[in-house]
Structure formats: C-alpha cells, structure tokens
DRENNUTOR-276692 format. One record per residue: x, y, z of N, C-alpha, C, O in turn. Coordinates in steps of 0.2 Angstrom, whole numbers, plus 5000, padded with zeros to 4 digits. Layout:
R  npx  npy  npz capx capy capz  cpx  cpy  cpz  opx  opy  opz
R    X    Y    Z    X    Y    Z    X    Y    Z    X    Y    Z
...
END
This chain:
R  npx  npy  npz capx capy capz  cpx  cpy  cpz  opx  opy  opz
R 5069 4886 4948 5066 4887 4955 5059 4888 4955 5056 4891 4951
R 5056 4884 4960 5048 4884 4960 5046 4890 4963 5048 4893 4968
R 5041 4893 4959 5038 4900 4962 5033 4898 4967 5029 4893 4967
R 5032 4902 4973 5028 4901 4978 5021 4905 4976 5021 4911 4974
R 5016 4901 4978 5009 4905 4977 5008 4910 4982 5011 4910 4987
R 5005 4915 4980 5003 4921 4984 4999 4919 4990 4995 4914 4989
R 5000 4922 4995 4996 4921 5001 4989 4924 5000 4989 4930 4997
R 4984 4922 5003 4977 4925 5003 4976 4929 5009 4977 4926 5015
R 4974 4934 5008 4971 4939 5014 4964 4941 5013 4962 4943 5007
R 4960 4941 5018 4954 4943 5018 4954 4950 5022 4955 4950 5028
R 4952 4955 5018 4951 4962 5022 4944 4964 5023 4940 4964 5018
R 4942 4965 5030 4936 4967 5032 4935 4974 5034 4939 4976 5039
R 4931 4978 5031 4931 4985 5033 4925 4988 5030 4923 4986 5024
R 4921 4992 5033 4915 4995 5030 4916 5001 5027 4911 5004 5024
R 4922 5003 5027 4924 5010 5023 4928 5008 5017 4933 5005 5017
R 4924 5010 5011 4927 5008 5005 4934 5011 5004 4938 5008 5000
R 4935 5017 5006 4942 5020 5005 4947 5016 5009 4953 5015 5006
R 4946 5013 5014 4951 5009 5018 4952 5002 5014 4958 5000 5013
R 4947 4999 5011 4948 4994 5007 4952 4995 5001 4956 4991 4999
R 4951 5001 4998 4955 5002 4992 4962 5004 4994 4966 5002 4990
R 4963 5007 4999 4970 5009 5001 4974 5002 5003 4979 5001 5000
R 4970 4997 5006 4974 4991 5008 4975 4987 5002 4980 4983 5001
R 4970 4987 4997 4971 4984 4990 4977 4986 4987 4981 4982 4985
R 4978 4993 4986 4984 4996 4983 4990 4994 4986 4995 4993 4983
R 4990 4994 4993 4996 4993 4997 4998 4985 4997 5004 4984 4997
R 4994 4980 4997 4995 4973 4998 4994 4969 4992 4997 4963 4992
R 4991 4971 4987 4989 4967 4981 4995 4964 4977 4994 4959 4974
R 5001 4967 4977 5006 4965 4973 5009 4959 4976 5012 4955 4973
R 5009 4958 4983 5012 4952 4986 5007 4947 4988 5009 4941 4989
R 5001 4949 4988 4995 4944 4991 4989 4944 4986 4988 4949 4983
R 4986 4938 4986 4979 4938 4983 4974 4941 4989 4973 4938 4994
R 4970 4946 4987 4966 4949 4991 4958 4947 4990 4956 4947 4985
R 4955 4946 4996 4947 4946 4996 4945 4951 5000 4948 4953 5005
R 4939 4954 4998 4936 4960 5002 4929 4958 5005 4925 4954 5002
R 4928 4961 5011 4921 4960 5014 4920 4967 5017 4924 4971 5020
R 4913 4969 5017 4912 4976 5019 4908 4976 5026 4906 4981 5028
R 4906 4970 5028 4903 4969 5034 4904 4962 5038 4908 4958 5034
R 4902 4961 5044 4903 4955 5047 4900 4949 5044 4904 4944 5043
R 4894 4949 5042 4891 4943 5039 4895 4941 5032 4896 4935 5031
R 4896 4946 5028 4900 4945 5022 4907 4942 5024 4910 4938 5020
R 4910 4944 5029 4917 4942 5031 4917 4934 5033 4921 4931 5031
R 4912 4932 5037 4911 4925 5039 4910 4921 5033 4913 4916 5033
R 4906 4923 5028 4904 4919 5023 4911 4918 5018 4912 4913 5016
R 4914 4924 5017 4920 4924 5013 4926 4920 5016 4931 4917 5013
R 4926 4921 5023 4932 4917 5026 4931 4909 5025 4935 4906 5024
R 4925 4907 5026 4923 4900 5025 4924 4898 5018 4926 4892 5017
R 4922 4902 5013 4923 4901 5006 4930 4901 5004 4932 4896 5000
R 4934 4906 5006 4941 4906 5003 4946 4903 5007 4952 4902 5005
R 4945 4903 5014 4950 4900 5019 4956 4904 5018 4962 4901 5016
R 4956 4910 5019 4962 4915 5018 4968 4913 5023 4966 4909 5028
R 4974 4915 5022 4980 4913 5026 4979 4919 5032 4982 4918 5037
R 4976 4924 5031 4976 4930 5036 4970 4934 5035 4968 4935 5029
R 4967 4937 5040 4962 4941 5040 4964 4948 5043 4966 4948 5049
R 4963 4953 5039 4963 4960 5042 4956 4962 5044 4952 4962 5039
R 4955 4964 5050 4948 4964 5052 4947 4971 5056 4950 4972 5061
R 4942 4975 5053 4940 4981 5056 4936 4980 5062 4933 4975 5063
R 4936 4984 5067 4932 4983 5073 4925 4987 5073 4920 4983 5074
R 4925 4993 5072 4919 4997 5072 4916 4996 5065 4918 4999 5060
R 4910 4992 5065 4906 4991 5059 4899 4990 5062 4898 4988 5067
R 4894 4992 5057 4887 4991 5059 4885 4984 5059 4887 4980 5056
R 4880 4983 5064 4877 4976 5064 4881 4971 5068 4879 4968 5073
R 4887 4970 5065 4891 4965 5069 4898 4968 5069 4901 4969 5064
R 4901 4969 5075 4907 4973 5075 4913 4967 5075 4912 4961 5074
R 4919 4970 5074 4925 4965 5073 4926 4960 5079 4928 4955 5078
R 4924 4962 5085 4925 4958 5091 4920 4952 5090 4922 4946 5091
R 4914 4953 5088 4909 4948 5087 4911 4944 5080 4910 4937 5080
R 4914 4947 5075 4916 4942 5070 4921 4938 5072 4921 4932 5070
R 4926 4940 5076 4931 4936 5078 4929 4930 5083 4931 4924 5082
R 4924 4932 5087 4921 4927 5091 4918 4921 5086 4918 4915 5088
R 4914 4923 5081 4911 4918 5077 4916 4914 5073 4915 4908 5072
R 4922 4917 5071 4927 4914 5068 4930 4908 5072 4931 4903 5070
R 4931 4910 5078 4934 4905 5083 4929 4899 5085 4932 4894 5087
R 4923 4900 5084 4918 4895 5085 4917 4889 5080 4915 4884 5081
R 4920 4891 5074 4920 4887 5068 4926 4883 5068 4932 4885 5068
R 4925 4876 5067 4931 4872 5066 4935 4874 5060 4941 4873 5060
R 4932 4876 5054 4935 4878 5048 4939 4884 5049 4945 4885 5046
R 4937 4889 5053 4940 4896 5053 4943 4897 5059 4946 4903 5060
R 4943 4893 5064 4946 4895 5071 4953 4897 5071 4956 4900 5075
R 4957 4894 5066 4964 4894 5067 4967 4899 5062 4973 4900 5061
R 4962 4903 5058 4965 4908 5053 4967 4914 5058 4963 4917 5062
R 4973 4916 5057 4976 4922 5060 4972 4928 5059 4970 4929 5053
R 4971 4932 5063 4968 4939 5063 4971 4944 5065 4974 4944 5071
R 4972 4950 5061 4975 4956 5064 4969 4961 5064 4966 4963 5058
R 4968 4964 5069 4963 4970 5070 4966 4976 5067 4972 4977 5068
R 4962 4979 5063 4964 4986 5060 4959 4991 5062 4953 4990 5060
R 4961 4995 5066 4955 5000 5070 4958 5006 5071 4964 5008 5073
R 4953 5011 5071 4954 5018 5074 4954 5018 5081 4956 5023 5084
R 4952 5013 5085 4951 5012 5092 4959 5011 5094 4961 5006 5094
R 4962 5017 5097 4969 5016 5097 4972 5017 5104 4977 5020 5105
R 4968 5015 5109 4970 5015 5116 4973 5008 5118 4972 5003 5114
R 4977 5008 5123 4980 5002 5125 4975 4996 5127 4975 4990 5126
R 4969 4999 5130 4964 4995 5132 4960 4991 5126 4959 4986 5126
R 4959 4995 5121 4957 4993 5115 4961 4987 5112 4959 4982 5110
R 4968 4988 5112 4972 4984 5109 4972 4977 5114 4973 4972 5111
R 4972 4978 5120 4972 4972 5125 4966 4968 5124 4966 4962 5124
R 4960 4971 5123 4954 4968 5122 4954 4963 5116 4952 4958 5116
R 4957 4966 5110 4957 4963 5104 4962 4956 5105 4960 4951 5102
R 4967 4958 5108 4972 4952 5109 4969 4947 5113 4970 4941 5112
R 4966 4949 5119 4963 4944 5123 4958 4940 5120 4957 4934 5122
R 4954 4942 5115 4949 4939 5111 4952 4934 5107 4949 4929 5104
R 4959 4934 5105 4962 4930 5101 4965 4932 5095 4967 4928 5090
R 4965 4939 5094 4968 4942 5088 4976 4941 5088 4978 4940 5094
R 4979 4940 5083 4986 4939 5083 4990 4945 5083 4996 4945 5085
R 4987 4951 5081 4990 4958 5081 4985 4963 5080 4980 4962 5079
R 4988 4969 5081 4983 4975 5081 4987 4981 5077 4992 4983 5079
R 4983 4983 5072 4986 4989 5068 4982 4995 5069 4976 4994 5068
R 4984 5001 5071 4980 5007 5072 4979 5011 5066 4984 5011 5061
R 4973 5014 5065 4972 5018 5060 4973 5025 5063 4973 5026 5069
R 4976 5030 5059 4977 5030 5051 4983 5025 5050 4988 5025 5054
R 4983 5022 5044 4988 5017 5043 4995 5020 5041 4995 5026 5038
R 5000 5017 5043 5007 5019 5041 5009 5013 5036 5009 5008 5038
R 5010 5015 5030 5012 5010 5025 5017 5005 5027 5016 4999 5026
R 5023 5007 5029 5028 5003 5031 5026 4998 5036 5027 4992 5036
R 5023 5001 5042 5021 4997 5047 5016 4991 5045 5016 4985 5047
R 5011 4993 5041 5006 4988 5038 5009 4983 5034 5008 4977 5036
R 5014 4985 5030 5017 4980 5026 5021 4975 5030 5021 4969 5029
R 5025 4978 5035 5030 4974 5039 5026 4969 5043 5027 4963 5044
R 5021 4971 5046 5017 4967 5051 5013 4961 5047 5013 4956 5050
R 5010 4963 5041 5007 4958 5037 5012 4953 5035 5011 4947 5035
R 5018 4956 5032 5023 4951 5029 5026 4947 5035 5027 4941 5034
R 5027 4949 5041 5030 4945 5046 5025 4940 5048 5027 4934 5050
R 5019 4942 5049 5014 4937 5051 5013 4931 5045 5012 4925 5047
R 5013 4933 5039 5013 4928 5034 5019 4923 5034 5019 4917 5032
R 5025 4926 5035 5031 4922 5036 5030 4917 5041 5032 4911 5040
R 5028 4919 5047 5027 4914 5053 5022 4909 5051 5023 4903 5052
R 5016 4911 5047 5011 4906 5045 5014 4901 5040 5013 4895 5041
R 5018 4903 5036 5021 4899 5031 5027 4894 5033 5027 4889 5031
R 5030 4897 5038 5035 4892 5042 5032 4887 5046 5034 4881 5046
R 5026 4889 5049 5023 4884 5053 5019 4879 5049 5019 4873 5051
R 5017 4881 5044 5013 4877 5039 5018 4872 5036 5016 4866 5036
R 5024 4874 5035 5029 4869 5032 5031 4864 5037 5032 4858 5036
R 5032 4866 5043 5034 4862 5049 5028 4857 5050 5030 4851 5050
R 5022 4859 5050 5016 4854 5051 5016 4850 5045 5015 4844 5046
R 5017 4852 5039 5016 4848 5033 5021 4842 5034 5020 4836 5033
R 5028 4844 5036 5033 4839 5036 5031 4834 5042 5032 4828 5041
R 5028 4836 5047 5027 4832 5053 5021 4827 5051 5022 4821 5052
R 5016 4829 5047 5011 4825 5045 5013 4820 5040 5011 4814 5041
R 5017 4822 5036 5020 4817 5030 5024 4812 5034 5025 4807 5031
R 5027 4813 5040 5032 4808 5042 5028 4804 5047 5031 4799 5050
R 5022 4805 5049 5018 4801 5054 5014 4795 5050 5011 4797 5046
R 5016 4789 5053 5012 4784 5050 5009 4779 5055 5005 4774 5053
R 5011 4780 5061 5009 4775 5066 5003 4777 5071 5002 4774 5076
R 5000 4783 5069 4994 4785 5073 4988 4781 5073 4986 4778 5068
R 4985 4780 5079 4980 4775 5079 4974 4778 5075 4970 4774 5072
R 4973 4784 5075 4967 4787 5072 4968 4791 5065 4964 4794 5063
R 4974 4790 5063 4976 4794 5057 4979 4789 5052 4984 4785 5053
R 4977 4789 5046 4980 4784 5041 4986 4787 5039 4988 4792 5040
R 4990 4782 5035 4997 4784 5032 4996 4790 5028 4992 4790 5023
R 4999 4796 5029 4998 4802 5025 5004 4802 5020 5010 4801 5021
R 5001 4803 5014 5006 4804 5008 5002 4808 5003 4996 4810 5004
R 5006 4811 4999 5003 4816 4994 5004 4813 4987 5010 4812 4985
R 4999 4812 4983 4999 4808 4977 4996 4813 4971 4991 4815 4972
R 5000 4813 4966 4998 4816 4960 4992 4812 4957 4993 4806 4956
R 4986 4815 4956 4980 4811 4954 4980 4809 4947 4976 4805 4945
R 4985 4811 4943 4986 4810 4936 4991 4805 4934 4989 4800 4931
R 4997 4805 4937 5002 4800 4936 5003 4795 4941 5007 4790 4941
R 5000 4797 4947 5000 4792 4953 5007 4792 4957 5008 4788 4961
R 5011 4797 4955 5018 4798 4958 5017 4800 4965 5013 4805 4966
R 5020 4798 4970 5019 4800 4977 5025 4805 4979 5030 4804 4977
R 5023 4809 4983 5027 4814 4986 5027 4815 4993 5022 4813 4996
R 5032 4818 4996 5032 4819 5003 5029 4826 5006 5029 4827 5012
R 5027 4830 5001 5023 4836 5002 5018 4838 4997 5019 4836 4991
R 5013 4842 4999 5008 4843 4995 5009 4847 4989 5007 4846 4984
R 5014 4852 4990 5015 4857 4985 5018 4853 4979 5016 4855 4973
R 5023 4849 4980 5026 4845 4975 5021 4841 4971 5021 4840 4965
R 5016 4838 4975 5011 4834 4972 5006 4838 4967 5004 4836 4962
R 5005 4844 4970 5001 4849 4966 5004 4851 4960 5001 4851 4955
R 5010 4853 4960 5014 4855 4954 5014 4850 4949 5014 4851 4943
R 5015 4843 4951 5015 4838 4947 5009 4837 4943 5008 4836 4937
R 5003 4837 4947 4997 4836 4944 4995 4842 4939 4992 4841 4934
R 4997 4848 4940 4996 4854 4936 5000 4853 4929 4998 4856 4924
R 5006 4849 4930 5010 4849 4924 5007 4844 4918 5010 4844 4913
R 5002 4840 4920 4999 4835 4916 4993 4838 4912 4989 4842 4914
R 4993 4836 4906 4988 4838 4902 4982 4833 4901 4976 4835 4900
R 4983 4827 4903 4977 4822 4902 4973 4823 4908 4975 4825 4914
R 4966 4822 4907 4961 4823 4913 4962 4817 4918 4965 4812 4917
R 4960 4819 4924 4960 4814 4930 4955 4809 4928 4949 4810 4926
R 4958 4802 4929 4954 4797 4928 4950 4794 4934 4944 4795 4935
R 4954 4790 4938 4951 4787 4944 4953 4791 4950 4959 4791 4951
R 4949 4793 4954 4951 4796 4960 4952 4791 4966 4948 4787 4967
R 4958 4791 4969 4959 4787 4974 4960 4791 4980 4959 4797 4980
R 4961 4787 4986 4962 4791 4992 4967 4796 4992 4973 4795 4989
R 4966 4802 4994 4970 4808 4993 4971 4812 4999 4966 4813 5003
R 4977 4814 5001 4977 4818 5007 4980 4825 5005 4985 4825 5001
R 4977 4830 5007 4979 4837 5005 4979 4841 5011 4975 4841 5015
R 4984 4845 5012 4985 4851 5017 4980 4856 5014 4980 4859 5009
R 4975 4858 5018 4970 4863 5016 4973 4870 5017 4979 4870 5018
R 4970 4875 5015 4973 4882 5014 4974 4885 5021 4974 4892 5021
R 4974 4882 5027 4976 4885 5033 4979 4881 5037 4980 4875 5036
R 4982 4884 5043 4986 4880 5047 4983 4874 5051 4977 4875 5053
R 4987 4869 5053 4985 4864 5058 4979 4860 5056 4975 4858 5060
R 4978 4859 5049 4972 4855 5047 4974 4851 5041 4977 4854 5036
R 4972 4844 5041 4973 4840 5035 4966 4838 5034 4962 4835 5038
R 4964 4838 5027 4958 4835 5025 4960 4829 5021 4964 4829 5017
R 4956 4823 5023 4957 4817 5020 4951 4816 5016 4946 4816 5018
R 4952 4815 5009 4947 4814 5004 4948 4807 5002 4953 4804 4999
R 4942 4803 5003 4942 4796 5001 4939 4795 4995 4936 4799 4992
R 4940 4789 4992 4938 4787 4985 4930 4787 4984 4928 4788 4979
R 4927 4786 4990 4920 4787 4989 4917 4794 4990 4911 4794 4990
R 4921 4799 4990 4919 4806 4990 4918 4808 4997 4917 4814 4998
R 4919 4804 5002 4918 4807 5009 4925 4810 5011 4930 4808 5009
R 4924 4814 5016 4930 4818 5019 4930 4818 5026 4925 4817 5029
R 4936 4818 5029 4937 4819 5037 4942 4824 5038 4948 4824 5035
R 4941 4828 5043 4946 4833 5045 4950 4831 5051 4947 4829 5056
R 4956 4832 5051 4961 4831 5056 4964 4837 5058 4968 4840 5054
R 4964 4839 5064 4967 4845 5067 4973 4843 5071 4974 4837 5073
R 4978 4848 5072 4984 4847 5075 4983 4844 5082 4987 4839 5084
R 4978 4846 5085 4977 4844 5092 4975 4836 5092 4976 4833 5097
R 4972 4834 5087 4970 4827 5086 4976 4822 5086 4976 4816 5088
R 4982 4825 5084 4987 4821 5083 4993 4822 5088 4999 4820 5087
R 4992 4827 5093 4997 4828 5098 4998 4822 5102 4994 4818 5104
R 5005 4822 5104 5006 4816 5108 5007 4810 5105 5009 4804 5108
END
C-alpha cells in the first residue's frame, strides 16, 4: 500500500512557547514550518507552499489580518487555507477573521483535542479537493487555453493519470534524468497546475481559468 506524504503546515506566532506547543502537538502527523512574524510568514509561505497556515493575529509590525490580506493578494498563496489561532476570543473577532477569508478560527488557550480535530478535518478537506481537482485536470484535453494534461515519469517516460504515481515512479529509478520534456505537475496547493516546458519556461493555470 502506498504511503501518503505528510501534509505541510506553516505555523505563525510571535510567542515561542506557542510555537513549541503546536510543534509537539502536530509534528507527528504533519511536516511543520515556523515563522515568528508576518514578514517571515509571507516569505516562508511562498517558499514552502504549505497545505495549511495556522496564523496568530496579535503580532508586532504586521498583524495576522494584514498577513492574510497579503497572502490573498499573491497568485501563489491566495488559495492556501488559513486558520487563525488567537487569544482574541469574542464573536466579533472570529467574524472579522472569517470575513477576511480565514477558513477557521481557534481560540487560545489551546485545547489539544480541538486543535488536532480542526487541523485534521481541514487537511482532509484539502486532500479530498486536491484529488478531485487532479482527476478533473487529468481528464481534460479539449480546453482552448490548456494543453493536454498528463503526468510523465521523467526517467522512464511512462505516463500516468495522476501526479503522485508519476512521482513515485520517478523516485524508484536510480539513473539520472537525461532529457527534460514537457512536464505537468500539480503544485503543493489547491487549484493550481504548473506547466513546465522543455525550454525551462513555466505557466500557471488556476481552477478559475478552466471553469466552464
């Protein structure tokens, strides 16, 4: 049975104790990246493309609301789900976070079971939607602005109908990659395909580009 890769979570909090707490709580099931301020969060979100971001609100220089706004402005990061983690625990605080585009809201002080369940449930939704999207992309060949999508092992050139199988095949080969041909891969977040061409150029396709 094929083992599933761990989901990636970016945790953003200026309190080291909170970072350590969440690391101990979530590291067994997920690969974690940490950021202690807003600027670092934006940089690491773009670099690691996490499946989920846990974002504190009250931080110096750039608060969580501002970080979320910047994430939504970027084509690369706008679709990364965000859960606010905050000591601001009124319904107005929660409503403001959700209105700005957060996917969920967790109050401090943390409850272990609640944090695990909300993170796990959100990741399950993400993985299910990614699988559906991947299947839809792999099955579409008649779009005017989209080339035929397939997933090819760069080493043995075998074709697959999903990215994970192609990736697993590629990793099973010992010989180095020889000639790079046109390759299509699902990037590390929802609703985007990056098409890599043999001349080294790339083009991004979002779900809304293919609607209808």
